[in-house]
SEGUKOL-507760 format. One record per residue (C-alpha): residue number from 1; residue in one letter; chain; x, z, y. Coordinates in Angstrom, 3 decimals, padded with zeros to 6 digits, always signed. Each point is the difference from the previous one (the first is absolute). Layout:
N
+-----+---------+--------+----------+----------+----------+
! num ! residuo ! cadena !       xx !       zz !       yy !
+-----+---------+--------+----------+----------+----------+
! NUM !       A !      A !        X !        Z !        Y !
...
+-----+---------+--------+----------+----------+----------+
END
This chain:
171
+-----+---------+--------+----------+----------+----------+
! num ! residuo ! cadena !       xx !       zz !       yy !
+-----+---------+--------+----------+----------+----------+
!   1 !       M !      A ! +000.267 ! +020.138 ! +019.739 !
!   2 !       E !      A ! +003.878 ! +000.147 ! -000.312 !
!   3 !       D !      A ! +002.627 ! -000.933 ! +002.632 !
!   4 !       T !      A ! +002.708 ! -002.043 ! -000.996 !
!   5 !       L !      A ! +003.478 ! +001.694 ! +001.180 !
!   6 !       S !      A ! +002.344 ! -002.174 ! -001.914 !
!   7 !       R !      A ! +000.027 ! -002.973 ! -002.281 !
!   8 !       E !      A ! +002.581 ! -001.461 ! -002.397 !
!   9 !       I !      A ! +000.074 ! -002.974 ! -002.068 !
!  10 !       I !      A ! +001.443 ! +001.157 ! -003.409 !
!  11 !       Y !      A ! -000.306 ! -003.354 ! -001.979 !
!  12 !       E !      A ! -001.330 ! -003.454 ! +000.739 !
!  13 !       G !      A ! -000.841 ! -002.301 ! -002.692 !
!  14 !       R !      A ! -001.677 ! -003.375 ! -000.459 !
!  15 !       I !      A ! -003.518 ! +001.511 ! -000.388 !
!  16 !       L !      A ! +000.226 ! +003.318 ! +001.187 !
!  17 !       K !      A ! +001.864 ! +002.490 ! +002.500 !
!  18 !       L !      A ! +000.432 ! +003.711 ! -000.498 !
!  19 !       R !      A ! +000.270 ! +002.186 ! +003.251 !
!  20 !       R !      A ! +000.191 ! +003.598 ! +000.685 !
!  21 !       E !      A ! -001.752 ! +001.538 ! +003.092 !
!  22 !       R !      A ! +000.401 ! +003.271 ! +001.389 !
!  23 !       V !      A ! -003.290 ! +001.057 ! +001.422 !
!  24 !       R !      A ! -001.589 ! +003.101 ! +001.929 !
!  25 !       L !      A ! -003.022 ! +001.131 ! -001.883 !
!  26 !       P !      A ! -003.193 ! +001.217 ! +001.682 !
!  27 !       S !      A ! +001.219 ! +003.705 ! -000.500 !
!  28 !       G !      A ! +003.321 ! -000.687 ! +002.017 !
!  29 !       R !      A ! +001.955 ! +000.060 ! -002.819 !
!  30 !       E !      A ! +002.382 ! -003.049 ! -001.099 !
!  31 !       G !      A ! -000.255 ! -001.715 ! -003.207 !
!  32 !       L !      A ! +001.449 ! -003.209 ! -001.701 !
!  33 !       R !      A ! -001.919 ! -003.121 ! -001.257 !
!  34 !       E !      A ! +001.474 ! -002.470 ! -002.260 !
!  35 !       I !      A ! -002.128 ! -003.217 ! +000.340 !
!  36 !       V !      A ! +000.100 ! -003.326 ! -002.121 !
!  37 !       E !      A ! -000.894 ! -003.011 ! +002.245 !
!  38 !       H !      A ! -001.426 ! -002.823 ! -002.084 !
!  39 !       V !      A ! -000.468 ! -003.572 ! +000.957 !
!  40 !       G !      A ! -003.615 ! -000.055 ! -001.220 !
!  41 !       A !      A ! -001.485 ! -001.547 ! -003.262 !
!  42 !       V !      A ! -003.285 ! -001.882 ! -001.120 !
!  43 !       A !      A ! -001.839 ! -000.081 ! -003.196 !
!  44 !       A !      A ! -003.180 ! -001.548 ! -001.537 !
!  45 !       V !      A ! -002.471 ! +000.331 ! -002.418 !
!  46 !       V !      A ! +000.026 ! -003.875 ! -001.174 !
!  47 !       M !      A ! -003.640 ! -000.377 ! -001.519 !
!  48 !       R !      A ! -000.710 ! -003.089 ! -002.125 !
!  49 !       S !      A ! -003.354 ! -001.670 ! -000.055 !
!  50 !       D !      A ! -000.626 ! +001.350 ! -003.530 !
!  51 !       G !      A ! +000.299 ! +003.676 ! +001.486 !
!  52 !       K !      A ! +003.394 ! +000.592 ! -001.545 !
!  53 !       V !      A ! +002.635 ! +001.388 ! +002.303 !
!  54 !       V !      A ! +003.865 ! -001.589 ! +000.109 !
!  55 !       L !      A ! +002.616 ! +002.791 ! -000.466 !
!  56 !       V !      A ! +003.666 ! -000.323 ! -000.415 !
!  57 !       R !      A ! +002.050 ! +001.973 ! -002.403 !
!  58 !       Q !      A ! +003.504 ! +000.780 ! +001.283 !
!  59 !       F !      A ! +003.097 ! +002.417 ! -000.696 !
!  60 !       R !      A ! +000.211 ! +002.589 ! +002.785 !
!  61 !       K !      A ! +003.585 ! +001.500 ! +000.190 !
!  62 !       P !      A ! -000.937 ! +003.200 ! +002.038 !
!  63 !       L !      A ! -002.619 ! +000.855 ! -003.137 !
!  64 !       E !      A ! +002.499 ! -001.566 ! -002.673 !
!  65 !       R !      A ! -003.120 ! -001.916 ! -001.458 !
!  66 !       E !      A ! -002.556 ! -002.797 ! -000.147 !
!  67 !       I !      A ! -003.167 ! +000.373 ! +001.872 !
!  68 !       L !      A ! -003.222 ! -001.980 ! +000.801 !
!  69 !       E !      A ! -000.434 ! -000.572 ! +003.622 !
!  70 !       L !      A ! -001.933 ! -002.056 ! +002.553 !
!  71 !       P !      A ! +001.825 ! -002.916 ! +001.405 !
!  72 !       A !      A ! +002.078 ! +001.457 ! +002.868 !
!  73 !       G !      A ! +003.182 ! -000.296 ! +002.352 !
!  74 !       L !      A ! +001.705 ! +000.352 ! +003.286 !
!  75 !       I !      A ! -001.072 ! -001.299 ! +003.242 !
!  76 !       E !      A ! +002.755 ! -002.216 ! +001.251 !
!  77 !       E !      A ! +001.145 ! +000.100 ! +003.565 !
!  78 !       G !      A ! -002.208 ! -002.088 ! +002.283 !
!  79 !       E !      A ! -002.811 ! -000.170 ! -002.883 !
!  80 !       S !      A ! -003.430 ! +001.291 ! +000.271 !
!  81 !       P !      A ! -001.543 ! +001.912 ! -002.788 !
!  82 !       E !      A ! -002.283 ! -002.666 ! -000.984 !
!  83 !       D !      A ! +002.636 ! -002.591 ! -000.277 !
!  84 !       A !      A ! +002.243 ! +002.425 ! -002.097 !
!  85 !       I !      A ! -002.617 ! +000.714 ! -002.501 !
!  86 !       M !      A ! -000.821 ! -003.814 ! -000.307 !
!  87 !       R !      A ! +003.710 ! -000.642 ! -000.644 !
!  88 !       E !      A ! +000.310 ! +003.041 ! -002.351 !
!  89 !       I !      A ! -003.083 ! -001.011 ! -002.087 !
!  90 !       K !      A ! +001.277 ! -003.452 ! -000.475 !
!  91 !       E !      A ! +003.535 ! +001.179 ! -000.877 !
!  92 !       E !      A ! -001.058 ! +002.655 ! -002.411 !
!  93 !       T !      A ! -003.078 ! -001.509 ! -001.589 !
!  94 !       G !      A ! +000.035 ! -003.746 ! +000.438 !
!  95 !       Y !      A ! -003.572 ! +000.204 ! +001.671 !
!  96 !       R !      A ! -000.828 ! -001.068 ! +003.542 !
!  97 !       P !      A ! -003.032 ! +001.959 ! +001.538 !
!  98 !       G !      A ! -002.708 ! -001.877 ! +001.590 !
!  99 !       R !      A ! -001.618 ! +003.152 ! +001.555 !
! 100 !       L !      A ! +001.774 ! +003.112 ! +001.194 !
! 101 !       E !      A ! -001.654 ! +003.274 ! +001.097 !
! 102 !       R !      A ! +001.860 ! +002.966 ! +001.415 !
! 103 !       L !      A ! -001.189 ! +003.165 ! -001.821 !
! 104 !       L !      A ! +002.257 ! +002.782 ! +001.538 !
! 105 !       D !      A ! +003.178 ! +001.074 ! +001.688 !
! 106 !       F !      A ! +001.297 ! +003.225 ! -001.035 !
! 107 !       F !      A ! +003.464 ! +001.893 ! +000.096 !
! 108 !       L !      A ! +001.739 ! +000.967 ! -003.338 !
! 109 !       A !      A ! +001.284 ! +003.491 ! +000.609 !
! 110 !       P !      A ! -000.323 ! +000.857 ! +003.915 !
! 111 !       G !      A ! +001.899 ! +003.139 ! -000.579 !
! 112 !       F !      A ! +003.247 ! -001.875 ! -000.215 !
! 113 !       T !      A ! -000.519 ! -003.553 ! +000.546 !
! 114 !       D !      A ! -001.578 ! -002.337 ! +002.094 !
! 115 !       A !      A ! -000.394 ! -002.614 ! -002.728 !
! 116 !       R !      A ! -003.405 ! -001.749 ! +000.519 !
! 117 !       I !      A ! -001.637 ! -002.210 ! -002.820 !
! 118 !       H !      A ! -002.728 ! -002.889 ! +001.214 !
! 119 !       L !      A ! -002.436 ! -000.132 ! -002.807 !
! 120 !       F !      A ! -001.996 ! -003.327 ! -000.595 !
! 121 !       L !      A ! -002.461 ! -001.653 ! -002.436 !
! 122 !       A !      A ! +000.888 ! -003.436 ! -000.898 !
! 123 !       S !      A ! -002.599 ! -002.506 ! -001.716 !
! 124 !       D !      A ! -000.895 ! -003.561 ! -000.152 !
! 125 !       L !      A ! +003.200 ! -000.731 ! -001.692 !
! 126 !       V !      A ! +001.718 ! -003.196 ! -000.895 !
! 127 !       E !      A ! +002.768 ! -000.086 ! -002.541 !
! 128 !       D !      A ! +003.619 ! -000.910 ! +001.309 !
! 129 !       E !      A ! +003.435 ! +000.589 ! -001.264 !
! 130 !       Q !      A ! +001.394 ! +003.325 ! -000.376 !
! 131 !       S !      A ! +003.259 ! +000.586 ! +001.950 !
! 132 !       P !      A ! +001.314 ! +003.539 ! -000.123 !
! 133 !       D !      A ! +002.928 ! +001.081 ! +001.795 !
! 134 !       E !      A ! +003.442 ! -000.304 ! -001.875 !
! 135 !       D !      A ! +000.132 ! +003.798 ! -000.230 !
! 136 !       E !      A ! -003.604 ! +000.042 ! -001.553 !
! 137 !       Q !      A ! -001.034 ! +000.212 ! -003.671 !
! 138 !       I !      A ! -003.774 ! -000.225 ! +000.042 !
! 139 !       E !      A ! -002.651 ! -000.758 ! -002.570 !
! 140 !       V !      A ! -003.417 ! -000.803 ! +001.190 !
! 141 !       V !      A ! -002.615 ! +002.252 ! -001.741 !
! 142 !       T !      A ! -003.786 ! -000.866 ! +000.369 !
! 143 !       L !      A ! -002.611 ! +002.760 ! -000.760 !
! 144 !       D !      A ! -003.576 ! +000.810 ! +000.572 !
! 145 !       L !      A ! -000.149 ! +002.579 ! +002.770 !
! 146 !       D !      A ! -001.307 ! +002.742 ! -002.196 !
! 147 !       D !      A ! +002.761 ! -000.438 ! -002.498 !
! 148 !       A !      A ! +002.680 ! +000.093 ! +002.807 !
! 149 !       I !      A ! -001.634 ! +003.292 ! +001.183 !
! 150 !       S !      A ! -000.018 ! +001.289 ! -003.438 !
! 151 !       R !      A ! +003.921 ! -000.132 ! +000.048 !
! 152 !       F !      A ! +000.396 ! +002.346 ! +002.978 !
! 153 !       G !      A ! +002.421 ! +002.779 ! -000.949 !
! 154 !       S !      A ! +001.742 ! -002.440 ! -002.714 !
! 155 !       E !      A ! +001.089 ! -003.248 ! +001.090 !
! 156 !       I !      A ! -001.608 ! +000.026 ! +003.471 !
! 157 !       I !      A ! +001.527 ! +002.847 ! +002.023 !
! 158 !       D !      A ! +000.661 ! -001.042 ! +003.587 !
! 159 !       A !      A ! -002.146 ! +000.955 ! +002.787 !
! 160 !       K !      A ! -000.584 ! -003.471 ! +001.688 !
! 161 !       T !      A ! -001.373 ! -001.506 ! -003.603 !
! 162 !       I !      A ! -001.996 ! +003.139 ! -000.524 !
! 163 !       I !      A ! -001.441 ! -000.055 ! +003.590 !
! 164 !       G !      A ! -000.601 ! -003.978 ! -000.122 !
! 165 !       L !      A ! -001.571 ! +000.058 ! -003.507 !
! 166 !       L !      A ! -002.302 ! +002.704 ! +000.971 !
! 167 !       M !      A ! -001.121 ! -001.769 ! +003.220 !
! 168 !       A !      A ! -000.638 ! -003.299 ! -001.680 !
! 169 !       K !      A ! -002.287 ! +001.901 ! -002.648 !
! 170 !       E !      A ! -001.993 ! +001.195 ! +003.119 !
! 171 !       C !      A ! -000.416 ! -003.524 ! +001.558 !
+-----+---------+--------+----------+----------+----------+
END
């Protein structure tokens, strides 16, 4: 266990906050921790009745490339994870799930951030109209689950998508 001796907010933005903490280590020595606080996110394996998964292809600026990933997004203030993922699926894919099952909550990189993803399985889909955010360029891609898994390491490289697709394979 580490005791916090001091805390300083270095940066505060729309989706994250960066803080520096001076801590006392179990050994009695002092150390510094830089911690990214994140608002929280949701993602879903969107499964059609024919067994195909609905993914989205979009450009990710931190990677400077397009990747295939699960529909996902941030939890807005006052919103439950369930409401957030229903909204994100509709916005990004144009589908409305009739059934939503929570698969897992996990932390992305607990060594430096509290960023948590709530992962769902969405099914019993009804087609609706896609309505992505103004700053999103999204292409909907539908694949067999095994085909999607075969793209790990090439087009599919993010943790939430890999975890979600592997969990769907086990269901």
